[in-house]
Each structure stands twice: as C-alpha cells, then as structure tokens.
TIMI-78238 format. One line per field, with one value per residue: x, z, y of N, C-alpha, C in turn; residue number from 0. Coordinates in pm, 1 decimal, decimal comma. Each point is the difference from the previous one (the first is absolute). Layout:
! TIMI-78238
neast	X | ... .
nup	Z | ... .
nnorth	Y | ... .
caeast	X | ... .
caup	Z | ... .
canorth	Y | ... .
ceast	X | ... .
cup	Z | ... .
cnorth	Y | ... .
num	NUM | ... .
END
This chain:
! TIMI-78238
neast	78,6 | 94,3 | -126,0 | -64,7 | 60,4 | -17,6 | -161,8 | 124,6 | 98,0 | -28,7 | -26,2 | 125,5 | 22,5 | -167,9 | 15,9 | 88,4 | -81,4 | -115,7 | 128,7 | 33,0 | -25,5 | -29,3 | 107,5 | -61,2 | -91,7 | -65,5 | 129,0 | -64,3 | -37,1 | 53,0 | 2,5 | -139,8 | -36,6 | 151,3 | -47,8 | -137,1 | 48,4 | 147,5 | -48,0 | -45,9 | -76,0 | -129,5 | -60,1 | -45,2 | -144,0 | -56,8 | 49,2 | -121,8 | -35,4 | 68,4 | -3,9 | -111,6 | -2,5 | -97,8 | 8,3 | -71,3 | 46,5 | 118,5 | 46,8 | -43,2 | 89,2 | 80,2 | -15,8 | 19,2 | 63,1 | -88,7 | 71,4 | -48,1 | -117,9 | 76,5 | -38,3 | -153,7 | -27,6 | 128,8 | -49,1 | -150,3 | -3,4 | 4,7 | -131,2 | -55,7 | 140,2 | -120,1 | -12,2 | 117,1 | 68,1 | 97,8 | 107,3 | -87,8 | 38,9 | -85,8 | 10,1 | -137,2 | -107,1 | 13,6 | -80,7 | 59,3 | -7,0 | -29,5 | 112,2 | -142,8 | -37,4 | 96,3 | 8,9 | -175,2 | 21,2 | 204,4 | 73,3 | 112,0 | -89,8 | 58,4 | -7,9 | -62,7 | -11,6 | 154,9 | -60,0 | -10,8 | 94,4 | 64,7 | -57,3 | -124,8 | -90,4 | -93,1 | -80,8 | -1,0 | -8,5 | 85,8 | 171,1 | -64,6 | 0,3 | 153,0 | 66,3 | -44,6 | 54,6 | 132,8 | -155,5 | 63,7 | 83,1 | 109,0 | 75,8 | 205,3 | 105,2 | -99,0 | 67,5 | 106,6 | -34,9 | -91,6 | 145,9 | -18,8 | 16,8 | 121,0 | 73,9 | 154,0 | -36,4 | -50,8 | 44,8 | 50,7 | -51,2 | 32,1 | 150,5 | -36,0 | -14,5 | 179,7 | 161,3 | -67,7 | -77,7 | 70,8 | 141,5 | -69,6 | 158,6 | 5,6 | 28,3 | -11,5 | -99,9 | 39,4 | -26,9 | -88,9 | 18,4 | -143,7 | -56,0 | -90,1 | -88,7 | 16,2 | -88,3 | -11,2 | -18,8 | 94,5 | 108,1 | -56,3 | -61,8 | 135,5 .
nup	-6,1 | -141,8 | -32,8 | 40,4 | -97,7 | -95,9 | -45,4 | 38,7 | -144,0 | -84,1 | 73,1 | 1,6 | -151,7 | -58,6 | 51,3 | -45,2 | -91,8 | 30,0 | -17,7 | -154,1 | -63,5 | 98,7 | 28,9 | -136,8 | 21,2 | 54,8 | -73,5 | -46,1 | 48,3 | 100,0 | -112,7 | -147,6 | 55,0 | -74,7 | -154,8 | 26,1 | 50,3 | -80,6 | -17,2 | -60,1 | -2,5 | 58,2 | -86,7 | -183,3 | 61,8 | -31,2 | -158,8 | -76,6 | 82,7 | -75,1 | 43,4 | -83,5 | 78,6 | -48,1 | 111,4 | -55,6 | 50,4 | 43,6 | -113,6 | 68,4 | 56,7 | -161,4 | -100,2 | 66,3 | -108,6 | -78,1 | -15,6 | -48,7 | 71,6 | 118,2 | -64,8 | 54,2 | 124,0 | 54,6 | -67,0 | 42,6 | 172,8 | -34,6 | -28,9 | 99,8 | 70,7 | 90,8 | -9,7 | 50,1 | 0,8 | 164,5 | 62,0 | 118,7 | 116,8 | 17,5 | -95,4 | 72,3 | -79,0 | -32,8 | 71,4 | -60,3 | 99,5 | -168,5 | -52,7 | -63,6 | 123,8 | -14,1 | -137,7 | 13,4 | 106,3 | 12,2 | 29,2 | -144,4 | -34,9 | 77,6 | -51,4 | -36,7 | 162,9 | -50,2 | -62,0 | 76,2 | 99,9 | -56,0 | -13,7 | -53,8 | 100,2 | 35,0 | 29,0 | 116,2 | 16,4 | -79,9 | 81,8 | 35,4 | -77,4 | 20,1 | 146,8 | 107,8 | -139,3 | 53,9 | 70,9 | 111,9 | -91,3 | 77,1 | -172,7 | -0,4 | -123,7 | 45,2 | 153,3 | -5,5 | -163,7 | 39,5 | 68,0 | -182,4 | 36,9 | 41,5 | -107,6 | -3,1 | 68,2 | -164,0 | 14,5 | 17,7 | -74,2 | -120,7 | 34,2 | 55,4 | -122,0 | -35,8 | 61,1 | -49,4 | -37,5 | -43,6 | -60,9 | -105,7 | 36,6 | -189,0 | -46,6 | -96,6 | -81,6 | -36,1 | 86,1 | -96,6 | 80,2 | 11,2 | 83,6 | 63,7 | -6,8 | 169,9 | 18,1 | -99,8 | 96,0 | 55,6 | -68,2 | -49,3 | -70,9 | 24,3 .
nnorth	-135,1 | 18,7 | -36,0 | -74,0 | -33,4 | 34,7 | -3,4 | -99,7 | -26,2 | 39,5 | -141,1 | -39,2 | 109,6 | -6,6 | -126,0 | -55,6 | 72,2 | 1,6 | -91,4 | -9,4 | 25,3 | -129,7 | -63,2 | 26,1 | -32,2 | -148,4 | -34,8 | 1,1 | -91,6 | -125,3 | 81,1 | 42,3 | -74,4 | -79,9 | 13,3 | 16,3 | -29,1 | 45,2 | 121,8 | 31,4 | 64,1 | -72,2 | -95,9 | 84,6 | -18,4 | -132,8 | 13,4 | 149,2 | -78,2 | -102,2 | 122,0 | 48,6 | -36,7 | -76,9 | -145,5 | -92,3 | 4,0 | 55,7 | -31,0 | -132,8 | -75,7 | 53,4 | -52,7 | -91,3 | 135,6 | -122,7 | -94,6 | -66,4 | 37,9 | -97,2 | -106,7 | -2,2 | 29,0 | -39,3 | -125,1 | 18,3 | 74,4 | -138,9 | -131,0 | 38,1 | -72,3 | -57,4 | -149,6 | -37,8 | -163,2 | 1,2 | 23,0 | -27,7 | 9,9 | -116,5 | 62,3 | 42,5 | -55,3 | 133,0 | 37,0 | 44,5 | 162,5 | 74,3 | -4,3 | -41,2 | -75,5 | -56,5 | 9,1 | -53,7 | -159,4 | 20,4 | 66,3 | 26,1 | 141,7 | 24,5 | 92,3 | -130,4 | 81,0 | 62,3 | -52,6 | -127,2 | 54,1 | -10,9 | -120,6 | 41,1 | 73,0 | -3,3 | 80,7 | -99,5 | 138,9 | 22,7 | -101,3 | 26,8 | 205,6 | -32,0 | -130,2 | 80,3 | 91,9 | -102,4 | 18,7 | 47,0 | -69,4 | -35,4 | 51,4 | 15,8 | 39,4 | -100,0 | -56,9 | -26,3 | -38,7 | -99,2 | 20,4 | -40,3 | -156,5 | -31,3 | -32,1 | -12,8 | 87,9 | -38,3 | -110,7 | 31,5 | 104,9 | -109,6 | -54,7 | 122,6 | 50,5 | -111,6 | -10,7 | 118,2 | -19,0 | 86,7 | -82,9 | -57,6 | -96,3 | 23,3 | -150,7 | 31,7 | -65,8 | 131,5 | -23,5 | 17,1 | 116,8 | -57,8 | 114,0 | 42,0 | 92,6 | 10,0 | 118,8 | -58,8 | -102,2 | 70,9 | -40,0 | -155,0 | 4,8 | -13,0 .
caeast	-73,7 | 58,0 | -99,7 | 9,9 | 108,9 | -2,0 | -56,1 | 28,1 | 95,7 | -143,5 | -93,5 | 95,1 | 125,0 | -116,9 | -83,1 | 133,0 | 55,5 | -72,8 | 95,1 | 94,5 | -132,7 | -51,5 | 153,1 | 103,9 | -98,7 | 56,1 | 142,5 | 29,1 | -115,5 | 79,1 | 94,8 | -12,2 | 0,9 | 54,2 | 52,0 | -108,7 | -3,6 | 17,8 | 106,1 | 182,7 | 83,7 | 69,7 | 216,4 | 35,6 | 1,2 | 118,6 | 119,0 | 108,0 | 41,8 | 83,0 | 163,0 | -35,3 | -21,1 | -64,7 | 38,3 | -92,7 | 18,3 | -78,3 | -149,8 | -38,6 | -81,5 | -100,7 | -99,9 | -107,8 | -108,5 | 106,7 | 151,1 | -108,5 | -103,3 | 118,3 | 125,3 | -9,6 | -24,6 | 76,9 | 2,6 | -26,8 | 133,3 | 157,4 | -0,9 | 2,3 | 65,2 | -42,3 | 102,7 | 153,2 | 114,7 | 97,0 | 62,9 | 97,1 | 166,3 | 30,2 | -11,2 | -175,3 | -34,0 | -97,2 | -57,9 | 6,4 | -69,9 | 41,9 | 58,4 | -73,3 | -116,9 | 117,7 | 56,2 | -90,0 | 31,9 | 82,5 | 26,4 | 144,2 | 104,7 | 109,5 | 18,2 | -193,6 | 4,1 | -71,9 | -27,4 | -172,1 | -53,8 | 16,5 | -31,8 | -108,1 | -87,2 | -57,3 | -110,6 | -73,8 | -94,0 | 100,5 | -12,7 | -115,8 | -50,6 | 38,1 | 15,0 | -195,4 | -27,7 | 41,4 | -17,0 | 91,2 | 154,2 | 110,7 | 222,8 | 43,2 | 24,0 | -108,9 | -5,6 | 53,1 | -38,0 | -84,1 | -1,4 | 160,5 | 112,0 | 55,6 | -73,3 | -1,4 | -106,5 | -142,4 | 62,0 | 58,0 | -113,9 | -93,3 | 73,9 | -9,2 | -163,4 | -84,5 | 53,9 | -135,3 | -155,8 | -59,7 | 26,4 | 23,9 | 75,4 | -3,2 | 112,1 | -92,1 | 76,0 | 169,3 | 67,6 | 0,3 | -66,9 | -79,6 | -87,4 | -103,6 | -59,5 | -37,1 | -119,3 | -91,3 | -149,2 | -101,5 | 22,4 | -68,1 | 94,3 | 55,0 .
caup	20,0 | 0,4 | 57,6 | 161,5 | 88,8 | -24,2 | 132,5 | 136,3 | 17,8 | -22,7 | 111,0 | 110,1 | -3,8 | 97,9 | 153,1 | 64,3 | -38,0 | 134,8 | 136,7 | -11,8 | -12,2 | 157,3 | 92,8 | -63,5 | 57,1 | 163,2 | 87,4 | -34,6 | 105,3 | 83,5 | -90,3 | 34,3 | 111,0 | 140,0 | -45,3 | 21,5 | 92,8 | 56,1 | -59,4 | -85,2 | 171,0 | 116,0 | -47,0 | 45,8 | 146,3 | 87,3 | 17,9 | 88,0 | 174,1 | -19,6 | -55,5 | -188,7 | -63,0 | 135,2 | -48,0 | -52,3 | 123,0 | 59,4 | -27,8 | -32,7 | 216,0 | -0,2 | -38,8 | -24,8 | -180,9 | -1,8 | -108,4 | -83,4 | -28,1 | -37,3 | -148,0 | -161,6 | -33,1 | -16,2 | -92,7 | -65,4 | -60,1 | -122,3 | -191,8 | -10,6 | -6,0 | 91,7 | 81,3 | -65,5 | 99,7 | -27,2 | 48,6 | 158,1 | 33,6 | -34,3 | -216,7 | 7,1 | -65,5 | 82,4 | -85,0 | 17,9 | -59,3 | -78,4 | -29,2 | -75,2 | 105,7 | 96,0 | -53,1 | -2,3 | 118,4 | 61,5 | -32,6 | 42,5 | 36,7 | 120,5 | 0,7 | -48,2 | 77,5 | -45,5 | -151,5 | 30,3 | 64,0 | -146,8 | -80,0 | -17,8 | 100,2 | -80,4 | 130,4 | 24,1 | -101,2 | -77,4 | -51,6 | 67,8 | -67,9 | -129,6 | -10,5 | -25,6 | -135,7 | -4,4 | 6,1 | 62,3 | -12,6 | -84,8 | 5,8 | 4,9 | -91,5 | -19,8 | 65,4 | -60,9 | -122,7 | 104,4 | 132,5 | -26,7 | 86,5 | -115,0 | 66,2 | 180,5 | 48,4 | -17,2 | 19,3 | 194,7 | 6,5 | -11,1 | 124,7 | 40,5 | 25,2 | 58,9 | 106,8 | 81,5 | -60,5 | -98,9 | -78,2 | 31,2 | -113,5 | -24,5 | -142,8 | -149,0 | -53,4 | -33,9 | 154,2 | 79,6 | 137,2 | 62,5 | 124,0 | 15,8 | 124,9 | 126,5 | 25,9 | -160,6 | 30,9 | 68,3 | -132,7 | -91,0 | -167,4 | -85,1 .
canorth	98,6 | 157,8 | 147,5 | 15,9 | 32,7 | 131,9 | 38,5 | -63,5 | 109,9 | 133,6 | 41,1 | -32,7 | 126,9 | 104,5 | -11,6 | 32,6 | 166,1 | 31,4 | -48,5 | 95,5 | 144,9 | 51,1 | -8,1 | 165,9 | 66,6 | 27,0 | 64,0 | 148,8 | 93,1 | -56,6 | 131,1 | 120,7 | -33,6 | 109,8 | 83,8 | 39,1 | -9,9 | 90,9 | 106,7 | 65,8 | 113,0 | -48,3 | -84,3 | 178,2 | 78,1 | -61,5 | 8,2 | 145,9 | -57,8 | -98,9 | 34,8 | -35,8 | -150,9 | -95,4 | -138,4 | -1,0 | -57,0 | 166,9 | -2,6 | -83,7 | 47,6 | 136,1 | 33,3 | -119,1 | -124,7 | -111,4 | 19,0 | -25,8 | 184,9 | 134,5 | -69,0 | -9,0 | 141,7 | 81,0 | 56,3 | 120,7 | 77,0 | -38,5 | 75,2 | 171,8 | 111,2 | 64,4 | -71,1 | -84,4 | -33,7 | 57,0 | -107,3 | 78,9 | 5,2 | -120,3 | -27,9 | -48,3 | 74,9 | 134,3 | 123,7 | 150,3 | 116,5 | 14,2 | 216,9 | 71,9 | -12,4 | 163,6 | 204,2 | 24,7 | 27,0 | 37,3 | 130,2 | -39,3 | 142,4 | 67,0 | 85,1 | 3,8 | 3,2 | 176,4 | 20,3 | 10,4 | 124,8 | 103,7 | -58,8 | -22,2 | -86,3 | -99,0 | -85,2 | -49,0 | 18,2 | -10,4 | -166,0 | -59,1 | 31,4 | -12,8 | -53,4 | -71,5 | 23,6 | -113,0 | -114,9 | -16,9 | -1,1 | 15,2 | -64,5 | 111,3 | 6,4 | 95,5 | 167,8 | 83,2 | 63,4 | 70,5 | 72,1 | 57,0 | 11,9 | -107,2 | -155,7 | -43,4 | 27,4 | -56,5 | -57,1 | 63,6 | 52,4 | -105,6 | -57,3 | 39,2 | -27,0 | -133,5 | 29,1 | 57,9 | -114,3 | 44,4 | -4,2 | -120,5 | -9,8 | -86,9 | -28,4 | 51,1 | -53,9 | 49,5 | 28,3 | 134,5 | 32,0 | 152,7 | 29,6 | -42,8 | 39,9 | -106,5 | 35,8 | 19,8 | -47,3 | 119,9 | 160,0 | 39,6 | 16,2 | 133,8 .
ceast	73,3 | -59,0 | -11,6 | 177,0 | 44,5 | -80,0 | 25,4 | 99,6 | -64,3 | -65,8 | 150,5 | 23,1 | -125,8 | 69,4 | 191,4 | 2,3 | -117,1 | -20,6 | 125,6 | -73,1 | -65,7 | 89,6 | 80,2 | -159,3 | 51,8 | 88,4 | -64,6 | -133,0 | 107,2 | 148,4 | -57,8 | -131,2 | 100,4 | 109,2 | -56,7 | 34,4 | 74,2 | 56,4 | 143,1 | -10,6 | 55,0 | 131,4 | 142,9 | 116,9 | 66,7 | 145,3 | 89,2 | -29,2 | 60,3 | 153,4 | -10,0 | 86,0 | -41,7 | 37,6 | -117,9 | -53,7 | -70,4 | -187,2 | -71,0 | -58,2 | -18,6 | -200,6 | -68,7 | -0,5 | 141,1 | 85,6 | -56,8 | 2,3 | 161,4 | 112,0 | -114,3 | 4,2 | 138,2 | 87,6 | -7,1 | 0,2 | 168,9 | -54,4 | -35,3 | 68,6 | 49,4 | 183,5 | 88,2 | 1,0 | 101,9 | 14,5 | 105,5 | 103,4 | 24,7 | -84,0 | -65,9 | -96,4 | -96,2 | -91,3 | -45,2 | -76,8 | 49,8 | 106,9 | -133,0 | -47,2 | 70,4 | 31,2 | -137,8 | -5,8 | 9,5 | 69,8 | 156,8 | 89,2 | 35,3 | -65,9 | -166,3 | -44,1 | -36,7 | 26,1 | -166,6 | -87,5 | -19,9 | -171,7 | -133,7 | -65,4 | -133,3 | -91,6 | -106,0 | -168,2 | -59,8 | -66,3 | -177,3 | -97,3 | 25,8 | -132,5 | -186,4 | -31,5 | 39,2 | -81,7 | 16,8 | 137,3 | 74,1 | 77,3 | 33,8 | -87,0 | -163,0 | -23,9 | 95,9 | -45,3 | -154,9 | 9,6 | 156,7 | 100,3 | 98,7 | -4,5 | 33,9 | -56,0 | -124,9 | 30,4 | 4,3 | -139,0 | -157,8 | 39,8 | -74,0 | -207,2 | -76,5 | 2,9 | -113,9 | -32,2 | -125,3 | -66,9 | 53,5 | 100,1 | -61,6 | 68,2 | -82,5 | 45,8 | 120,0 | 81,0 | 86,0 | -78,2 | -54,1 | -83,2 | -143,5 | -51,8 | -54,7 | -158,8 | -34,0 | -143,9 | -65,4 | -35,8 | -181,9 | 26,3 | 79,8 | -18,4 .
cup	-14,2 | 38,3 | 154,1 | 68,5 | -39,8 | 84,2 | 147,9 | 46,6 | 25,0 | 139,1 | 123,8 | -28,6 | 70,2 | 103,6 | 45,9 | -24,9 | 51,8 | 144,2 | 93,3 | 17,3 | 96,8 | 55,6 | -10,1 | 48,7 | 132,9 | 26,4 | -94,8 | 83,0 | 75,3 | 47,2 | 131,4 | 168,8 | 93,5 | -0,4 | 111,7 | 213,8 | 126,3 | -115,7 | -74,7 | 83,7 | 124,8 | -0,5 | 47,9 | 136,9 | 132,0 | -38,4 | 45,9 | 123,1 | 46,7 | -108,5 | -114,2 | -26,1 | 61,5 | -147,3 | 53,5 | 166,4 | 72,5 | -99,9 | 17,1 | 146,5 | 38,6 | -42,7 | 61,8 | -88,5 | 47,7 | -94,0 | -137,1 | -77,9 | -3,9 | -91,6 | -91,2 | -14,5 | 24,0 | -136,1 | -118,4 | -36,1 | 9,3 | -114,9 | -16,2 | 3,5 | 147,6 | 96,8 | -74,0 | 80,7 | -10,4 | 184,3 | 150,3 | 4,6 | 9,1 | -69,6 | -25,1 | -92,3 | 80,4 | -137,6 | -4,4 | -154,5 | -108,4 | -22,5 | -72,8 | 135,7 | 93,0 | 18,2 | 27,2 | 149,5 | 34,8 | -36,4 | 53,3 | -56,3 | 191,2 | -2,1 | -15,2 | 96,1 | -23,7 | -130,6 | -12,8 | 64,5 | -153,6 | -60,2 | -0,5 | 134,2 | -71,9 | 148,4 | -50,3 | -80,2 | -110,8 | -79,8 | -19,7 | -88,6 | -171,3 | -11,8 | -94,4 | -111,6 | -83,3 | 48,7 | 124,4 | -5,8 | -70,6 | 63,9 | 43,1 | -107,2 | -21,8 | 63,5 | -52,5 | -79,3 | 63,1 | 125,6 | -28,6 | 177,1 | -63,6 | 71,6 | 128,5 | 38,2 | 89,1 | 40,0 | 167,8 | 90,0 | 45,8 | 70,2 | 129,4 | 65,9 | 30,8 | 92,2 | 114,9 | 17,1 | -89,6 | -152,1 | 8,1 | -145,3 | -75,4 | -159,5 | -78,3 | -31,7 | -116,0 | 96,4 | 1,5 | 140,5 | 28,0 | 30,7 | -1,3 | 169,9 | 10,1 | -7,5 | -97,7 | -44,2 | 68,4 | -98,1 | -53,5 | -157,0 | -36,8 | -152,3 .
cnorth	132,7 | 152,7 | -10,9 | 68,3 | 99,3 | 139,3 | 13,2 | 145,4 | 116,1 | 70,7 | 23,2 | 89,7 | 88,3 | -4,1 | 108,8 | 198,3 | -28,0 | 32,3 | 137,9 | 167,3 | 6,9 | 19,9 | 166,4 | 106,7 | 33,2 | 91,3 | 179,6 | 76,1 | 21,1 | 86,8 | 121,9 | -5,3 | 78,5 | 155,6 | 94,8 | -50,1 | 118,7 | 122,4 | 7,3 | 105,5 | -69,9 | -42,9 | 106,7 | 28,6 | -118,5 | -36,3 | 79,0 | -14,1 | -34,8 | 51,1 | -37,4 | -200,2 | -124,0 | -130,3 | -81,2 | -107,0 | 104,4 | 113,8 | -53,6 | 95,2 | 144,5 | 50,9 | -172,4 | -124,8 | -119,6 | 28,9 | 22,1 | 135,9 | 106,8 | 13,4 | 108,3 | 212,4 | 63,8 | -75,0 | 53,8 | 105,8 | 93,5 | 57,3 | 159,8 | 55,5 | 70,8 | 37,5 | -38,0 | -99,9 | 27,0 | -124,4 | 37,7 | -24,9 | -177,3 | -38,0 | -69,5 | 80,9 | 63,1 | 55,8 | 137,1 | 78,4 | -41,4 | 132,1 | 32,3 | 89,6 | 69,5 | 49,0 | 31,6 | 109,4 | 64,5 | 134,4 | -55,4 | 65,9 | 15,1 | 138,4 | 109,1 | 71,0 | 149,2 | -31,4 | 10,9 | 162,6 | 124,9 | 11,4 | 72,4 | -98,0 | -43,4 | -71,1 | -97,3 | -31,1 | -9,1 | -78,8 | -70,8 | -13,9 | -59,5 | -186,3 | -18,6 | 72,5 | -108,5 | -154,6 | 10,2 | -71,7 | 128,8 | -3,2 | 92,9 | 31,5 | 121,0 | 143,0 | 92,7 | 57,8 | 110,4 | 64,6 | 145,6 | 3,5 | -91,1 | -132,4 | -71,2 | 139,4 | -25,8 | -182,7 | 51,3 | -33,0 | -93,0 | -115,5 | 62,4 | -3,5 | -163,3 | -22,8 | 39,3 | -127,7 | 86,3 | -62,4 | -207,2 | -2,4 | -133,4 | -39,9 | -42,1 | -157,8 | -39,5 | 30,5 | 206,9 | 7,8 | 131,8 | -11,7 | -54,6 | 55,4 | -103,2 | 32,0 | 40,2 | 43,3 | 99,8 | 145,1 | -24,3 | -61,6 | 79,3 | -8,7 .
num	0 | 1 | 2 | 3 | 4 | 5 | 6 | 7 | 8 | 9 | 10 | 11 | 12 | 13 | 14 | 15 | 16 | 17 | 18 | 19 | 20 | 21 | 22 | 23 | 24 | 25 | 26 | 27 | 28 | 29 | 30 | 31 | 32 | 33 | 34 | 35 | 36 | 37 | 38 | 39 | 40 | 41 | 42 | 43 | 44 | 45 | 46 | 47 | 48 | 49 | 50 | 51 | 52 | 53 | 54 | 55 | 56 | 57 | 58 | 59 | 60 | 61 | 62 | 63 | 64 | 65 | 66 | 67 | 68 | 69 | 70 | 71 | 72 | 73 | 74 | 75 | 76 | 77 | 78 | 79 | 80 | 81 | 82 | 83 | 84 | 85 | 86 | 87 | 88 | 89 | 90 | 91 | 92 | 93 | 94 | 95 | 96 | 97 | 98 | 99 | 100 | 101 | 102 | 103 | 104 | 105 | 106 | 107 | 108 | 109 | 110 | 111 | 112 | 113 | 114 | 115 | 116 | 117 | 118 | 119 | 120 | 121 | 122 | 123 | 124 | 125 | 126 | 127 | 128 | 129 | 130 | 131 | 132 | 133 | 134 | 135 | 136 | 137 | 138 | 139 | 140 | 141 | 142 | 143 | 144 | 145 | 146 | 147 | 148 | 149 | 150 | 151 | 152 | 153 | 154 | 155 | 156 | 157 | 158 | 159 | 160 | 161 | 162 | 163 | 164 | 165 | 166 | 167 | 168 | 169 | 170 | 171 | 172 | 173 | 174 | 175 | 176 | 177 | 178 | 179 | 180 | 181 | 182 | 183 | 184 | 185 | 186 | 187 | 188 | 189 .
END
C-alpha cells in the first residue's frame, strides 16, 4: 500500500509541523511575558544602583525573576543596545549600561557644574507645560529645542524631575531615553 505510506508520512509531517509551531508560539508568549515583568527603566535604575553593572545571579536576587525570565529580559535589552556585556574584576560576566545610555544619564565633564550656572534656566512649570504639549512625554532633545536650553541642561533638568518623582524615565524600543509625567491623568486630555 504505497498510498497509505504517503498519507502516513504526510500526517507525520503535519503533526511535527503543528507541534513545532505550537512550541514556538508558547516560547514567544513566555518571552513576551518575561519582558513585561520588569520595565527597561526599572532595570536601568537597578543597574545604576549597582555601580553601573550587575551579574545574572545578583539580578535574579534583586528582581525576584526566574533565571529564565531574567535571561530573556537582559537579552532583549542587549539587542536594543541598552546594555552591554562586560567582565568584572573576577572575570565574571556582568551586564552594564551601554555607552549610549551612560552618556545620556551621566555627566562626564568635570567642570560641568560651573558651566551649568552660565546656561539659561528653565522652570519646572515650563518643562511640565512642554511635556503636556507632547501627551505627557518629553525627551532631552525636545526640551532643548522647545525650551531653548542646551541639551545638557535639558538632560539634567529632566533627570532632576525624575529624581523628585515628577516624571518616570523610560527607554523607547530604539534605546532612546524619554520622560513621562507621573500624574498625567490628573491633567486630563492634553
């Protein structure tokens, strides 16, 4: 019965393909679920608190994620170029903030404090008004242009408002940092 063998082989291929598709779909759902358990912003803040780098075990302990979920999250952030892999003094693999993220978050100029005093000052109210014009979201470059201040000043002022709890810091899918008003819902539709 050659016809029966062909049908049997087709049936096996169909079942194997269906099983493969099912497993890929389950893996994709698990991956997406792991990414939602902790935001990129929370990971950035955690790494900042750990002097700019964190190992896998330390990350798992600090977040309460399973090791598998932690790997998914950190791998996603590596792909987005938010994190890089480095090695600590014991030659262990650690996850560190990328240079792009660090340059946005940290000041590298030692005379920066003196320089800041010479720049135009923008009030908290002006920053919030500009954010409201943008549905509660604002980036350093938007504040720089609309607030007519230097990029460094815009970045610093947004970081200050973040530290005061006025704004959340978040990272876009492309790795750029932006800020969102915490109490945007109280302003109604912007």
